[in-house]
C-alpha positions as MATLAB code, in Angstrom:
seq = 'MQYEILQQGLVTQCEPGSATALACGPRVVVTSRGEVLCSYMVHPALGVNGFKPKISRSSDGGATWHEQGLIWPDLQHSHSIFGSISLAPDGTLFFFGSRTPIEQPGEKFWCESTNGIKQNELVFAQSADEGATWTEPKLVPMMISGSAEAPGPMCIMRSGRWVCCYSPYNTFDSAVTVDRNQVVCLSSGDQGETWAQTSMLRFADKNSFAAEAWVIELSDGRLLGAAWHSNEIPGAGLPNAYAISQNGGLTWSPTASTGIRGQSSALAALSDGRALFIYNQRQHGEIGVWLAVARPTETDFGIEANAIIWHAERATRNGTSSDFSNWTDYSFGEPSITLLPDGNLLATLWYARADSSGIQYVKLSRPA';
ca = [
      55.431   46.842  -11.276;
      56.653   43.106  -11.211;
      54.050   40.152  -11.522;
      54.557   37.092   -8.900;
      54.864   34.158  -11.148;
      52.978   31.433   -9.485;
      53.403   28.391  -11.637;
      54.654   27.481  -15.020;
      54.028   24.909  -17.243;
      51.880   23.027  -20.704;
      48.602   22.837  -21.253;
      50.004   20.635  -24.536;
      52.969   19.320  -26.255;
      53.291   18.897  -30.087;
      55.229   15.893  -31.597;
      57.999   17.117  -34.073;
      57.510   16.026  -37.716;
      53.723   14.659  -37.171;
      50.487   16.270  -38.595;
      50.248   17.948  -35.602;
      53.234   19.056  -35.310;
      52.904   22.796  -34.346;
      49.791   24.274  -31.882;
      48.642   28.119  -31.879;
      46.423   30.680  -30.713;
      45.698   29.387  -27.152;
      42.515   31.008  -25.640;
      41.395   30.229  -22.377;
      37.794   30.762  -20.600;
      36.526   29.783  -16.915;
      33.220   27.531  -17.487;
      30.253   28.287  -14.639;
      31.716   25.130  -12.700;
      34.882   26.637  -12.457;
      36.565   24.480  -14.929;
      39.453   25.978  -16.753;
      38.937   25.461  -20.877;
      41.884   26.459  -23.093;
      40.996   26.165  -27.043;
      44.013   26.327  -29.524;
      44.945   24.668  -32.911;
      46.904   22.090  -34.114;
      48.858   21.920  -37.701;
      51.384   20.705  -39.278;
      53.767   23.483  -40.302;
      53.396   27.432  -40.048;
      51.546   28.687  -43.345;
      49.726   25.207  -44.298;
      46.271   25.362  -44.619;
      45.357   22.552  -42.182;
      43.949   24.153  -38.820;
      42.447   21.971  -36.541;
      40.691   23.562  -33.336;
      40.899   21.377  -29.946;
      39.946   21.936  -26.443;
      42.102   20.722  -23.523;
      40.635   20.861  -19.697;
      41.918   21.787  -16.459;
      39.866   21.168  -12.706;
      42.780   22.495  -10.737;
      43.063   25.981  -11.741;
      45.429   25.436  -14.701;
      47.718   23.012  -12.787;
      47.058   20.509  -14.821;
      45.472   19.774  -18.200;
      44.360   16.976  -19.975;
      42.724   17.169  -23.995;
      39.320   16.623  -24.911;
      39.982   16.392  -28.572;
      39.340   18.133  -31.953;
      35.726   20.432  -31.895;
      34.811   19.515  -35.022;
      36.762   16.098  -35.744;
      34.413   15.572  -39.096;
      35.733   18.593  -40.561;
      39.221   18.371  -40.620;
      40.187   17.235  -43.760;
      37.200   19.587  -45.586;
      37.874   22.911  -43.925;
      40.940   24.690  -41.932;
      39.586   26.092  -38.806;
      40.948   28.902  -36.712;
      39.263   30.906  -34.135;
      38.840   31.371  -29.963;
      36.320   30.544  -27.606;
      34.682   33.221  -25.256;
      32.420   32.915  -22.447;
      28.536   34.955  -22.736;
      27.206   35.842  -19.179;
      24.757   33.195  -19.289;
      27.095   30.675  -19.445;
      26.909   29.721  -23.202;
      30.376   29.260  -25.023;
      30.929   30.598  -28.282;
      33.541   29.833  -30.867;
      34.427   32.726  -33.617;
      36.939   32.520  -35.915;
      37.552   31.685  -40.173;
      37.267   28.799  -42.084;
      39.053   27.980  -45.253;
      38.155   25.258  -47.457;
      41.298   22.746  -48.057;
      41.492   21.650  -51.750;
      45.136   19.946  -51.631;
      46.694   18.133  -48.660;
      49.676   20.589  -47.296;
      48.454   23.538  -49.538;
      49.532   26.801  -48.187;
      46.762   29.949  -47.074;
      49.481   32.648  -47.208;
      50.607   33.760  -50.626;
      53.867   35.610  -50.317;
      53.481   37.469  -54.147;
      50.504   39.343  -53.004;
      50.468   39.052  -49.189;
      47.544   37.306  -48.858;
      45.249   34.798  -47.295;
      43.682   32.528  -49.637;
      39.878   33.271  -49.428;
      38.052   32.300  -46.521;
      34.632   33.094  -44.463;
      33.872   34.407  -40.845;
      31.902   31.531  -38.788;
      30.875   30.947  -35.044;
      29.308   28.139  -32.898;
      28.394   27.555  -29.754;
      28.267   25.145  -27.094;
      25.702   24.824  -24.401;
      27.309   22.081  -22.155;
      30.637   23.534  -21.171;
      32.323   22.698  -24.429;
      31.490   19.066  -24.619;
      29.279   19.497  -28.018;
      29.242   22.217  -30.179;
      27.033   23.528  -33.102;
      27.955   23.237  -36.581;
      29.718   26.639  -37.927;
      27.250   29.248  -38.780;
      28.758   31.863  -41.238;
      28.911   35.572  -40.207;
      28.418   37.812  -43.229;
      31.406   39.761  -44.431;
      30.531   42.928  -45.940;
      33.739   44.067  -47.982;
      35.873   42.059  -50.216;
      38.926   40.226  -48.914;
      39.801   37.455  -46.374;
      39.748   37.817  -42.920;
      42.707   37.789  -40.303;
      40.321   36.767  -37.073;
      42.174   35.532  -33.946;
      40.219   37.519  -31.161;
      36.982   35.696  -29.824;
      33.981   36.964  -30.142;
      32.564   39.631  -27.367;
      28.984   38.997  -25.749;
      27.900   42.000  -23.822;
      26.122   41.754  -21.016;
      23.365   43.567  -22.984;
      23.315   40.281  -24.909;
      24.985   42.282  -28.132;
      27.092   39.961  -29.904;
      30.397   42.112  -31.196;
      33.426   41.031  -33.475;
      36.477   42.011  -35.375;
      38.633   41.316  -37.813;
      41.533   42.581  -39.967;
      40.413   42.677  -43.887;
      43.467   40.726  -45.794;
      44.582   40.431  -49.335;
      43.487   36.956  -51.447;
      45.565   34.833  -53.561;
      43.881   37.258  -56.218;
      46.088   40.128  -56.802;
      42.542   42.005  -58.937;
      40.595   42.025  -55.589;
      41.250   45.152  -54.164;
      41.068   44.682  -50.314;
      40.236   48.110  -47.924;
      43.191   46.841  -45.730;
      43.967   50.146  -43.511;
      41.370   49.255  -40.773;
      39.892   46.666  -38.596;
      36.305   45.901  -38.930;
      33.747   45.668  -36.242;
      30.891   43.658  -36.801;
      27.960   43.650  -34.203;
      24.394   41.690  -33.885;
      21.427   42.801  -31.756;
      19.578   39.592  -32.756;
      22.073   36.694  -31.991;
      23.305   36.606  -35.490;
      20.063   37.138  -37.308;
      21.447   40.674  -38.511;
      24.436   42.197  -38.508;
      25.944   45.704  -38.971;
      29.404   46.676  -39.749;
      31.838   49.473  -39.208;
      35.657   50.489  -38.915;
      36.880   49.944  -35.194;
      40.046   51.056  -35.931;
      40.631   53.107  -39.269;
      44.786   54.439  -40.278;
      45.195   57.376  -41.783;
      48.501   56.017  -43.564;
      47.181   53.492  -46.676;
      49.786   51.736  -45.891;
      49.071   50.536  -42.753;
      47.317   47.274  -42.079;
      46.430   45.475  -38.585;
      46.760   42.217  -37.355;
      45.624   39.963  -33.942;
      42.497   42.255  -32.978;
      40.289   41.637  -30.153;
      37.250   43.497  -28.668;
      36.339   43.043  -24.794;
      33.883   44.825  -22.678;
      35.006   46.751  -19.576;
      33.097   46.630  -16.244;
      31.066   50.270  -17.348;
      29.781   48.969  -20.502;
      32.236   50.467  -22.902;
      34.112   48.240  -25.384;
      37.761   48.319  -26.146;
      39.387   47.187  -29.173;
      42.885   46.888  -29.978;
      45.682   45.615  -32.454;
      48.939   45.032  -33.488;
      49.803   48.058  -36.069;
      51.499   47.744  -38.827;
      52.805   48.671  -42.481;
      55.479   48.029  -45.234;
      58.105   49.871  -43.792;
      60.505   46.696  -42.368;
      61.031   47.609  -38.440;
      59.128   50.131  -38.392;
      57.417   48.846  -34.743;
      54.335   51.319  -34.882;
      52.628   51.045  -31.345;
      49.401   48.959  -31.166;
      46.321   50.787  -31.677;
      42.887   51.031  -29.955;
      39.527   52.545  -29.717;
      36.736   52.594  -27.824;
      33.021   52.536  -28.511;
      30.343   53.748  -26.031;
      27.025   52.162  -27.813;
      28.036   48.259  -28.436;
      30.438   49.008  -31.162;
      27.920   50.767  -33.658;
      30.196   53.772  -33.479;
      33.820   54.424  -32.085;
      36.349   56.540  -31.041;
      39.059   57.867  -33.381;
      41.981   55.070  -33.393;
      44.497   55.899  -30.812;
      47.932   54.543  -29.547;
      48.349   52.728  -26.866;
      51.752   53.584  -26.716;
      53.022   50.126  -26.403;
      55.198   48.943  -29.163;
      54.160   45.324  -29.281;
      53.240   42.762  -31.803;
      50.868   40.615  -31.218;
      48.046   41.459  -28.515;
      44.844   40.124  -26.303;
      42.543   41.740  -23.623;
      40.932   41.008  -20.729;
      38.745   43.186  -18.359;
      39.114   43.720  -14.879;
      36.100   44.252  -12.281;
      37.090   48.115  -11.552;
      37.217   49.542  -15.246;
      40.920   48.932  -15.989;
      42.108   46.231  -18.567;
      44.591   43.564  -18.882;
      46.832   43.855  -21.984;
      49.340   40.830  -22.987;
      51.671   41.146  -26.055;
      54.161   40.052  -27.794;
      57.453   41.895  -27.597;
      60.359   40.709  -30.277;
      61.782   44.040  -31.277;
      61.536   47.086  -28.839;
      62.783   45.428  -25.343;
      63.211   42.761  -23.511;
      62.484   39.648  -25.756;
      59.215   37.305  -24.492;
      55.559   38.360  -23.163;
      54.745   41.440  -21.063;
      51.556   42.326  -19.465;
      50.478   46.007  -19.126;
      47.657   47.288  -16.977;
      45.283   49.870  -18.347;
      42.541   52.642  -17.436;
      41.814   53.494  -21.110;
      39.786   56.944  -22.043;
      39.472   58.082  -25.626;
      42.445   59.619  -25.959;
      44.934   58.282  -23.036;
      45.315   54.585  -22.989;
      46.164   54.967  -19.195;
      49.094   52.340  -18.612;
      49.357   51.640  -14.995;
      52.104   49.373  -14.648;
      54.120   47.048  -17.689;
      56.462   44.701  -16.800;
      57.655   41.164  -18.712;
      56.439   37.797  -17.453;
      57.701   35.507  -19.734;
      61.198   35.568  -21.044;
      61.918   34.139  -24.688;
      65.322   32.673  -25.957;
      64.839   34.382  -29.073;
      62.066   36.088  -31.072;
      62.687   33.883  -33.997;
      63.783   29.848  -34.691;
      66.630   30.568  -37.204;
      67.856   34.286  -36.546;
      65.751   35.931  -38.978;
      64.443   39.139  -38.392;
      61.462   39.655  -36.349;
      59.389   41.861  -38.751;
      55.935   40.959  -39.648;
      57.209   39.742  -42.927;
      58.837   37.116  -41.354;
      56.249   35.654  -39.069;
      56.595   32.336  -40.343;
      59.928   32.110  -38.168;
      58.922   33.009  -34.966;
      59.733   31.172  -31.968;
      56.529   32.473  -29.775;
      53.345   34.092  -30.400;
      49.929   34.971  -29.682;
      49.380   35.089  -25.868;
      46.114   35.678  -24.109;
      45.511   36.314  -20.298;
      42.177   35.063  -18.318;
      41.293   35.867  -14.484;
      40.883   32.802  -12.587;
      38.260   32.254  -10.044;
      40.881   32.699   -6.837;
      41.453   36.166   -8.207;
      45.184   35.121  -10.154;
      45.676   35.398  -13.722;
      46.527   32.596  -16.067;
      48.616   33.342  -19.404;
      49.148   31.344  -22.280;
      51.032   31.602  -25.610;
      52.240   29.053  -28.432;
      56.344   28.303  -28.788;
      58.053   26.494  -31.190;
      61.931   24.974  -30.577;
      63.771   22.794  -32.789;
      63.058   19.995  -30.041;
      59.605   20.606  -28.880;
      56.443   22.913  -29.328;
      53.518   23.402  -27.656;
      51.039   25.656  -25.456;
      52.488   26.878  -22.344;
      50.834   28.758  -19.384;
      52.372   31.101  -16.990;
      49.841   31.347  -13.220;
      50.548   34.873  -12.385;
      49.433   36.911   -9.163;
      46.766   39.303   -9.615;
      47.588   43.214   -9.800;
      46.882   45.261   -7.213;
];
């Protein structure tokens, strides 16, 4: 199946060499008024602990955009914040992600010697006015040691239950032992007052780890969680992993393979029980962003269609290996997919070239 590309363009473009030279992590929601919002982070360089969340808006279905600005301008110098927006059934907007203190301007958040992230914490915030203003970030408890990689949005179920996930990572301290071969699921039935924890994904291989984990509610009330599955072996190219929960994230089916050897990925639910699975392809097939349609069960991801929707000239900016270890040289990444009010789809991703960088969008016809 081929998707019809209706339109392509930029949500935002960054200025090379500036304090906001790069953008990453685009996530899109459609508000109750039909306005399209895209959240993303700007930062000076890959690997620098200086993420600043921003929002851009579109009132014409993603054809044109204008920047609203930073979500928390008062926190931009004290904390690096990385996260995503999502929409609750009642129209409330949520922001979920990680917050890391900034001790020195230009410092790194990634440590090569430990393959770790500077110690951070999980936070969430809400907006009752369609993203115009936001509450201050509030902590979500992390019940195991380690830092959190949490690029996926919070899922607010139709039942009112809150569900989020993250990948535990090493810290800068080599003495800290991290149970890393899993994706952690946190869920709350009382609007964030208390949280339950379990493993959304669990890998038998102790050298395995996950990244870019997402969780969504399917139309039948099941939860679907998926992530990039990697390990310490260069070029291994493990298929993306997934699992299903029948009870709001309290327990999960055994971790299974999607059969797709992608990397960063994101999910969206269709009204007929199927799911959209968008992912980067840097190693195993035509380079770019791909979109699959799946009807998942606990034992079969149920791929019905899978095609490239955006072509990249190269996987990395400087021609290095596209293995996980070289993530600071990637030339594109972190795609997301959203259903628009007109029934079409809006895909977003970040890109970085020598002459420009920013957030790209691709508008597609909805699959049959």
